[in-house]
Every structure is written in structure tokens, then in C-alpha cells.
KETORSE-978644 format. One line per field, with one value per residue (C-alpha): x, y, z. Coordinates in Angstrom, 1 decimal. Layout:
x <- (X:...)
y <- (Y:...)
z <- (Z:...)
// end
This chain:
x <- (-38.1:-39.3:-36.9:-37.3:-36.4:-36.0:-37.0:-36.1:-36.8:-34.0:-34.9:-31.9:-33.4:-31.4:-33.5:-33.6:-31.7:-33.8:-33.1:-30.6:-32.1:-30.8:-27.5:-26.9:-24.2:-21.8:-22.3:-21.5:-18.4:-17.4:-18.1:-16.0:-13.3:-13.2:-13.3:-10.6:-8.2:-9.2:-8.9:-12.1:-11.7:-15.0:-16.9:-20.6:-21.0:-24.3:-26.4:-23.8:-23.7:-20.2:-20.7:-17.5:-15.6:-11.8:-11.1:-8.0:-6.0:-8.7:-8.6:-12.1:-11.6:-14.7:-16.6:-20.3:-21.1:-24.5:-26.7:-24.0:-23.8:-20.3:-21.1:-18.1:-16.0:-12.2:-11.4:-8.2:-6.0:-8.5:-8.6:-12.2:-11.4:-14.4:-16.5:-20.3:-21.3:-24.8:-27.1:-24.4:-23.9:-20.5:-21.7:-18.7:-16.4:-12.7:-11.7:-8.4:-6.0:-8.5:-8.7:-12.2:-11.2:-14.2:-16.4:-20.2:-21.4:-25.0:-27.1:-24.1:-24.3:-21.0:-22.1:-19.4:-17.0:-13.3:-11.9:-8.4:-6.1:-8.8:-8.5:-11.8:-10.9:-13.7:-16.3:-19.6:-20.0:-23.1:-25.3:-23.8:-24.7:-21.7:-23.1:-20.5:-17.8:-14.3:-10.9:-12.1:-9.4:-9.7:-9.2:-12.3:-14.7:-15.3:-15.9:-19.6:-19.7:-17.9:-20.1:-23.3:-21.8:-21.0:-24.6:-26.0:-23.7:-24.5:-28.3:-27.6:-25.8:-22.4:-20.6:-17.1:-17.6:-19.4:-16.4:-14.0:-16.1:-16.2:-12.5:-11.9:-14.0:-11.9:-8.7:-9.6:-10.9:-9.9:-12.6:-15.5:-17.8:-20.6:-18.2:-17.2:-20.8:-21.3:-18.4:-19.9:-23.2:-21.6:-19.2:-22.2:-24.1:-21.2:-20.7:-17.5:-18.9:-15.6:-14.9:-18.5:-18.2:-14.9:-16.0:-19.3:-17.5:-15.2:-18.3:-19.9:-16.8:-16.4:-20.0:-19.8:-16.7:-18.4:-21.6:-23.7:-26.6:-28.4:-25.2:-24.3:-27.8:-28.0:-24.6:-25.5:-28.8:-27.0:-24.5:-27.2:-28.9:-25.8:-25.5:-29.1:-28.5:-25.8:-28.2:-30.7:-28.3:-28.3:-32.0:-34.1:-37.4:-36.9:-35.4:-38.4:-39.6:-36.2:-34.9:-37.9:-37.2:-33.5:-34.4:-36.6:-33.7:-31.3:-33.9:-33.8:-30.1:-29.3:-31.8:-30.4:-26.8:-27.9:-30.0:-26.8:-25.5:-28.4)
y <- (95.7:93.0:90.3:88.1:84.4:81.6:78.3:74.7:71.5:69.0:65.6:64.0:60.6:57.6:54.5:51.9:48.7:45.6:42.7:40.4:37.3:33.9:33.4:30.7:28.1:29.8:33.1:31.5:30.1:33.4:35.1:32.5:33.0:36.7:36.5:33.8:35.1:38.7:37.7:37.5:38.6:38.8:37.2:37.4:39.1:40.9:41.6:40.3:41.5:42.8:45.4:46.2:43.7:44.0:44.0:46.1:45.4:43.1:42.2:42.8:44.0:43.4:41.9:42.1:44.0:45.4:45.9:44.7:46.2:47.4:50.0:51.0:48.3:48.7:48.8:50.7:50.0:47.6:47.0:47.7:48.5:47.8:46.7:46.9:48.8:49.9:50.3:49.2:50.8:52.1:54.3:55.4:52.9:53.5:53.7:55.4:54.6:52.2:52.0:52.4:53.1:52.4:51.2:51.6:53.8:54.4:54.8:53.9:55.2:56.9:59.0:59.8:57.5:58.2:58.8:60.2:59.2:57.1:56.7:57.6:57.7:57.1:57.1:59.0:60.4:62.4:59.3:58.5:59.9:61.8:63.7:64.0:62.3:63.0:63.5:63.5:64.8:67.6:65.1:63.2:65.8:68.8:72.3:71.9:68.7:70.2:73.2:71.0:69.1:72.3:73.5:70.3:70.4:74.1:73.2:70.5:73.1:71.3:74.6:73.2:70.6:73.1:75.5:72.6:71.7:75.3:75.7:72.5:73.9:77.1:75.1:73.4:76.6:79.9:81.7:79.5:82.2:80.2:78.8:82.3:83.2:79.9:80.9:84.3:82.8:80.3:82.9:85.2:82.5:81.7:85.4:86.0:89.1:90.4:87.1:87.0:90.5:89.7:86.5:88.0:90.9:88.4:86.5:89.7:90.6:87.1:86.8:90.2:89.2:86.0:87.9:85.7:88.0:85.7:85.1:88.8:89.9:87.2:88.1:91.8:91.1:89.2:92.0:94.6:92.5:92.2:95.9:96.2:93.8:96.0:99.0:96.9:96.5:100.3:100.8:98.9:100.2:98.7:95.4:93.1:94.1:94.1:91.1:89.1:90.0:89.1:85.8:84.9:85.6:83.5:80.7:80.5:81.1:77.4:76.9:80.0:78.6:75.4:77.3:79.0:75.7:75.2)
z <- (117.9:115.5:114.8:111.8:112.5:110.0:111.7:110.9:112.7:113.2:114.5:116.2:116.8:117.9:117.2:119.9:119.0:118.8:121.2:119.8:118.2:119.0:117.4:114.7:115.4:113.1:114.9:118.2:116.7:115.4:118.8:120.6:118.0:118.6:122.4:122.4:119.8:119.0:115.4:113.4:109.8:107.9:110.9:111.3:114.7:113.9:117.0:119.3:122.9:123.6:126.3:128.1:126.0:125.9:122.2:122.2:119.1:117.7:114.0:112.8:109.2:107.0:110.0:110.1:113.4:112.3:115.4:117.8:121.3:121.8:124.5:126.5:124.8:124.6:120.9:121.2:118.2:116.7:113.0:111.8:108.2:106.0:109.0:108.8:112.0:110.8:113.8:116.2:119.6:120.4:123.2:125.3:123.5:123.4:119.7:120.4:117.6:115.9:112.1:110.7:107.1:104.8:107.7:107.4:110.2:109.1:112.3:114.5:118.1:118.8:121.7:124.2:122.3:122.3:118.8:119.5:116.6:115.1:111.3:109.7:106.0:103.5:106.3:106.2:109.7:108.9:109.5:112.8:116.2:117.4:120.4:123.1:121.0:122.3:120.5:116.9:114.6:112.0:109.2:110.2:108.7:106.6:107.9:107.2:109.3:112.2:112.1:112.2:115.1:116.9:116.5:117.9:120.9:121.5:121.4:124.1:126.2:125.7:125.0:125.4:122.7:120.5:120.7:119.9:116.8:115.6:116.1:114.1:111.2:111.3:111.4:108.2:106.5:108.2:106.2:107.2:108.4:110.0:112.5:113.6:114.1:116.0:118.3:118.8:119.9:122.3:123.8:124.4:126.0:128.3:129.2:127.2:125.6:124.2:122.4:121.2:119.7:118.0:116.4:115.2:113.6:111.8:110.6:109.3:107.3:105.8:104.9:103.2:101.2:100.2:99.2:101.5:102.3:104.7:106.7:106.8:107.8:110.5:111.9:111.9:113.6:116.3:116.7:116.9:119.6:121.6:121.6:122.5:125.4:126.7:126.6:128.5:131.4:131.7:131.3:133.8:132.6:129.1:130.4:130.3:126.8:125.1:126.9:125.7:122.1:122.4:124.2:121.2:118.8:120.9:120.9:117.2:116.5:116.3:113.5:111.8:112.0:110.3:107.7:106.6:105.3:102.9)
// end
């Protein structure tokens, strides 16, 4: 059975941060001010080393934190409105309840960060690295964004996070068909065949209603292959040949899911 696959290459590259250059006197003053008082409005803290720093409740509105290393820092409840966090590392940081309204997150590393109840109004998250982020609210993104994050997590094998992202997309828009197809794929991969079938059928119906031919054909092809896989289990002599074809389709399903957004 010949299966047509649309391919696309997605580079998820996180650039290594440069070593911090020697701080100017005013930067040292600002750094000491922050660590001593947790109040540093409009401070220049660029390229500062603040790993594991306890900055809970810190006032950092409009601060320049470009290139700063805030990995695993405690920023719970911090005021980061309008802050410049371009290229900063917030890997594993605790941003629970923090306010990032209007912050610049271009190239910001938010991998494994905690974003529960974090305010992210007027923030472009598409340019940040959100792999493994925890607790992000539905208000933080669009269905398209949550769908893209779900595909990325599924490609990494982080199926629980992928399901959470797809469900957030559906919570925002109950007729967002790509998310149902994404759930179908993830549930199939995790051996929840009934859920996979149900979500794929919903995706087919929605794509048909929305006159999305690519989405409908992709979903139908996936459904057909699920049915074929069931037949494989009952037909040992055809297992190797058909399983190989289905494996190739599954290998390209992530690219297909992203292609639906174009």
C-alpha cells in the first residue's frame, strides 16, 4: 500500500548563551541592588549570572535581563512587566504567579519552567523555547500555538505534555480539528486504541465540515492505517510488509500535523 507523505523540516535550535562579559560598575550596582532589596526597576542586568537566585516577589519591571542566566531561579510572584528577556535562560525557573505582561521573550529558554498562574498578556511565546514547560494556562496562547507545542512534545516522546497542549487547544476552540488528530496519533502511540479512533473520527468530521481537504485526507489515511494495523495483528504473514508501511506513515505524522497549519 503506497502512502503519500508530506514532509517538512523543523529546526528547534536553542542557541548557546555567550559567556557573560565583565560587568560595568553600574551593572554591579544594579545587581547588588537586586540581590539586596529585590527592587530593581529598569535596571541593567544583562548577562547577569543569577542561577538558583531567590527572587520571589522581586520588582523587575522594565529591567534589561537580556542574556541573563536565571536557570532554576525562584521568580514566583515577580513583577517582570515589560522586561527584556531576549536570549535569557529561565530553564527550570519558578515563574508561578509572576507577571510577564509585555515582556520580550525572543529566544528565551523556558524549558521545564513553571508557569502556573503566570500572566503572559501581550507576549509572543512563539519565539521562546517552551519544551517541557509546566502549568501554562489556556489564556497564554492560541489554539494554533498549543497545537504546535503539542506536536513538538509528541516528537520528543513527551506524550503527557502533548496531550495537555492538544486539550488546551480544544478548550479554546472545540472545533479545532488538528488537535483532535494530534490526540488520535498520541493515543495510538500510547496504545489507547479506542481513544485514538474516537478522536480521529472527530477530526475527519470537523475537517470535512470546514472543507479542509488536506486535513480530511490525512485523518482518513491515518484511520485507514489504524484499521490496517488491526488486520496485521490477525495476519502474521503480512505483518512485516504492512507494518513497515504504517511505520513510515507514523514517522511522518508530526510533519503532517504541522503542515495542516500552513
